[in-house]
C-alpha positions as MATLAB code, in Angstrom:
seq = 'MSILSFARSATRARFSATAAIRSSAASVHTLPKLDYAYDALEPHISGEIMTLHHTKHHQTYVNGLNAAEDAYVKTDSTKDRIKLQAALKFNGGGHINHSLFWKNLAPATQGGGQLHDGPLKAAIERDFGSLGKLKEKMNATTAAIQGSGWGWLGYNQATKKLEVVTTANQDPLLSHVPIVGIDIWEHAFYLQYKNVKPDYLNAIWNVVNFKEAETRLVEATK';
ca = [
     -12.056  -81.776  -84.484;
     -10.725  -81.921  -80.924;
     -13.014  -81.462  -77.944;
     -11.240  -78.128  -77.230;
     -11.771  -76.879  -80.788;
     -15.413  -77.954  -80.698;
     -15.967  -76.044  -77.409;
     -14.371  -72.931  -78.885;
     -16.565  -73.071  -81.963;
     -19.719  -73.577  -79.802;
     -18.720  -70.574  -77.614;
     -18.208  -68.347  -80.722;
     -21.658  -69.490  -82.040;
     -23.247  -68.708  -78.742;
     -21.813  -65.206  -78.575;
     -22.793  -64.586  -82.180;
     -26.385  -65.549  -81.528;
     -26.515  -63.421  -78.403;
     -25.149  -60.431  -80.294;
     -27.749  -60.963  -83.030;
     -30.577  -61.062  -80.432;
     -29.302  -57.913  -78.602;
     -28.885  -55.941  -81.896;
     -32.590  -56.605  -82.626;
     -33.423  -54.638  -79.524;
     -32.488  -51.518  -81.468;
     -35.643  -52.007  -83.526;
     -38.007  -50.488  -81.051;
     -41.782  -50.428  -81.274;
     -43.493  -47.110  -81.915;
     -47.061  -45.736  -81.654;
     -48.829  -46.107  -85.043;
     -50.443  -43.040  -86.661;
     -54.209  -42.996  -87.061;
     -55.746  -42.751  -90.514;
     -58.252  -40.173  -89.205;
     -58.524  -37.260  -86.748;
     -59.231  -38.009  -83.094;
     -62.686  -36.470  -83.357;
     -63.608  -38.119  -86.687;
     -65.528  -40.960  -84.977;
     -67.895  -38.666  -83.168;
     -70.631  -38.839  -82.003;
     -70.039  -42.587  -81.557;
     -66.597  -42.331  -79.964;
     -65.581  -38.935  -78.643;
     -62.429  -37.119  -79.600;
     -61.383  -36.908  -75.935;
     -61.575  -40.706  -75.579;
     -59.657  -41.329  -78.788;
     -56.941  -38.875  -77.837;
     -56.375  -40.369  -74.403;
     -56.732  -43.944  -75.665;
     -54.197  -43.449  -78.354;
     -51.591  -41.096  -76.933;
     -51.738  -42.271  -73.358;
     -52.908  -45.841  -73.070;
     -51.482  -47.282  -76.245;
     -48.291  -45.308  -75.735;
     -47.937  -46.885  -72.292;
     -48.086  -50.374  -73.832;
     -45.469  -49.416  -76.429;
     -43.193  -48.027  -73.706;
     -43.689  -51.115  -71.561;
     -43.015  -53.480  -74.425;
     -39.795  -51.771  -75.417;
     -38.597  -51.770  -71.786;
     -39.461  -55.426  -71.328;
     -37.752  -56.496  -74.528;
     -34.659  -54.421  -73.726;
     -34.403  -56.034  -70.259;
     -34.882  -59.459  -71.846;
     -31.998  -59.167  -74.274;
     -29.718  -57.655  -71.675;
     -29.828  -60.676  -69.402;
     -28.600  -64.254  -69.887;
     -30.480  -65.392  -66.774;
     -33.287  -67.851  -67.633;
     -34.931  -66.998  -64.326;
     -34.987  -63.323  -65.131;
     -36.289  -63.891  -68.632;
     -39.086  -66.037  -67.194;
     -39.996  -63.207  -64.864;
     -40.283  -60.876  -67.803;
     -42.864  -63.055  -69.576;
     -45.848  -61.351  -67.963;
     -44.751  -57.910  -68.965;
     -43.991  -59.042  -72.507;
     -47.431  -60.671  -72.839;
     -49.374  -57.748  -71.363;
     -47.579  -54.918  -73.101;
     -47.064  -56.872  -76.299;
     -50.695  -57.900  -76.426;
     -51.771  -54.274  -75.706;
     -49.658  -53.066  -78.594;
     -50.895  -55.702  -80.981;
     -54.528  -55.371  -80.034;
     -54.637  -51.560  -80.230;
     -52.680  -51.414  -83.527;
     -55.401  -53.647  -84.919;
     -58.161  -51.722  -83.222;
     -57.344  -48.364  -84.813;
     -57.459  -50.006  -88.296;
     -60.685  -51.620  -87.236;
     -62.402  -48.227  -87.114;
     -63.251  -45.608  -89.690;
     -65.416  -42.508  -89.796;
     -68.624  -42.547  -91.827;
     -66.907  -40.413  -94.492;
     -64.451  -43.244  -94.972;
     -67.037  -46.033  -95.084;
     -67.311  -46.715  -91.329;
     -70.323  -48.846  -90.423;
     -70.977  -49.847  -93.986;
     -71.034  -53.534  -94.985;
     -71.250  -54.019  -98.699;
     -71.780  -57.175 -100.716;
     -68.704  -59.295 -100.770;
     -66.867  -62.170  -99.062;
     -67.300  -60.758  -95.508;
     -71.021  -60.196  -95.822;
     -71.480  -63.625  -97.353;
     -69.464  -65.223  -94.526;
     -71.399  -63.347  -91.835;
     -74.739  -64.430  -93.320;
     -73.549  -68.006  -93.621;
     -72.309  -68.289  -90.089;
     -74.674  -65.996  -88.163;
     -77.696  -65.511  -90.395;
     -77.364  -61.712  -90.718;
     -75.237  -58.750  -89.662;
     -77.870  -57.955  -87.086;
     -77.589  -61.337  -85.497;
     -73.825  -61.118  -85.419;
     -74.047  -57.746  -83.651;
     -76.452  -59.193  -81.034;
     -74.215  -62.152  -80.308;
     -70.997  -60.216  -80.272;
     -72.374  -57.449  -78.142;
     -73.810  -59.940  -75.616;
     -70.573  -62.009  -75.431;
     -68.419  -58.931  -75.056;
     -70.584  -57.263  -72.467;
     -70.425  -60.448  -70.392;
     -66.688  -60.234  -69.994;
     -65.828  -59.931  -66.308;
     -63.310  -57.164  -65.828;
     -61.267  -55.993  -68.828;
     -60.783  -57.684  -72.093;
     -61.657  -57.882  -75.865;
     -64.553  -59.195  -77.887;
     -63.536  -60.618  -81.242;
     -65.026  -61.797  -84.540;
     -62.337  -64.278  -85.509;
     -61.879  -66.646  -88.365;
     -61.284  -70.220  -87.275;
     -58.901  -71.782  -89.834;
     -59.756  -75.301  -88.651;
     -63.568  -75.010  -89.049;
     -63.405  -72.424  -91.910;
     -65.978  -70.317  -90.076;
     -66.386  -66.946  -88.396;
     -66.763  -67.220  -84.618;
     -67.296  -64.780  -81.697;
     -64.654  -65.270  -79.026;
     -63.135  -63.219  -76.164;
     -59.745  -62.678  -74.613;
     -58.963  -61.392  -71.147;
     -57.032  -58.295  -70.241;
     -54.619  -57.531  -73.186;
     -54.168  -61.136  -74.332;
     -53.924  -61.223  -78.116;
     -56.198  -63.491  -80.109;
     -54.145  -66.510  -81.012;
     -56.752  -69.225  -81.577;
     -58.383  -67.397  -84.497;
     -57.426  -64.849  -87.141;
     -58.762  -61.514  -85.775;
     -61.301  -59.963  -88.108;
     -63.020  -57.391  -85.864;
     -61.998  -56.579  -82.309;
     -63.849  -54.463  -79.706;
     -61.936  -53.091  -76.731;
     -64.050  -53.382  -73.571;
     -61.479  -51.897  -71.174;
     -63.082  -48.930  -69.373;
     -60.629  -46.512  -70.958;
     -62.240  -47.185  -74.282;
     -65.739  -45.917  -73.339;
     -66.169  -44.728  -69.777;
     -65.760  -40.977  -70.262;
     -68.639  -41.073  -72.759;
     -70.824  -44.028  -71.773;
     -70.000  -44.367  -68.080;
     -70.848  -47.894  -66.986;
     -73.439  -48.579  -69.704;
     -71.520  -51.055  -71.833;
     -74.467  -51.937  -74.172;
     -74.658  -48.288  -75.382;
     -70.970  -48.289  -76.260;
     -71.189  -51.658  -77.945;
     -74.191  -50.545  -80.034;
     -72.516  -47.357  -81.047;
     -69.207  -48.746  -82.125;
     -70.730  -50.685  -84.980;
     -71.351  -47.262  -86.686;
     -67.607  -46.867  -87.135;
     -66.430  -50.388  -87.743;
     -64.219  -50.537  -90.774;
     -65.817  -53.434  -92.554;
     -63.593  -52.944  -95.618;
     -60.455  -53.557  -93.495;
     -62.259  -56.522  -91.841;
     -62.935  -58.035  -95.268;
     -59.345  -57.634  -96.283;
     -58.277  -59.613  -93.206;
     -60.794  -62.354  -93.951;
     -59.733  -62.668  -97.625;
     -56.081  -62.963  -96.473;
     -56.986  -65.562  -93.834;
     -58.853  -67.720  -96.307;
     -56.124  -67.844  -98.960;
];
């Protein structure tokens, strides 16, 4: 193949790859539906908080992520794509974290707050001693976050153990497989609990979807 033919082939390949990337922008992110009514988690999380949290805050992350991805694929400038990284991380993390968070919760009528015998309970007792001790550690660690962020019960695939970790702002959990996440941004609790984070953290365990958490753990340990 001549140098000219090679250059033409490379150019066609580059344009094809660019077109493929841009066509993927049509697959926009959407706000996931909840598996329960906005007021189903009361009295632990108010319907007003859930409505605003889901339809306003999460929707804002979805909109921001779609806008950032659209801008990313429309430019060939490396400099401009680097500039978009912060928006992609913040809004993408917000969408990932909240999509997980809604599944993380369930009203009492759907088993919220109930940890039954099984792989998750066994792992919690192995790594923390009891569910009560896990709650104490996770609540203290999450409450200590300065500013906004998330408290996580994550599965460390290297150590094969459950561990309590945190992430700042809307950073997604990448070091562990997320099993249970608690949103400690003020929009998640302030209307109901004001600045008393411990009351919110104690209350949320009454609506944690342990069945969903166990499904994640089983999948992570396969």
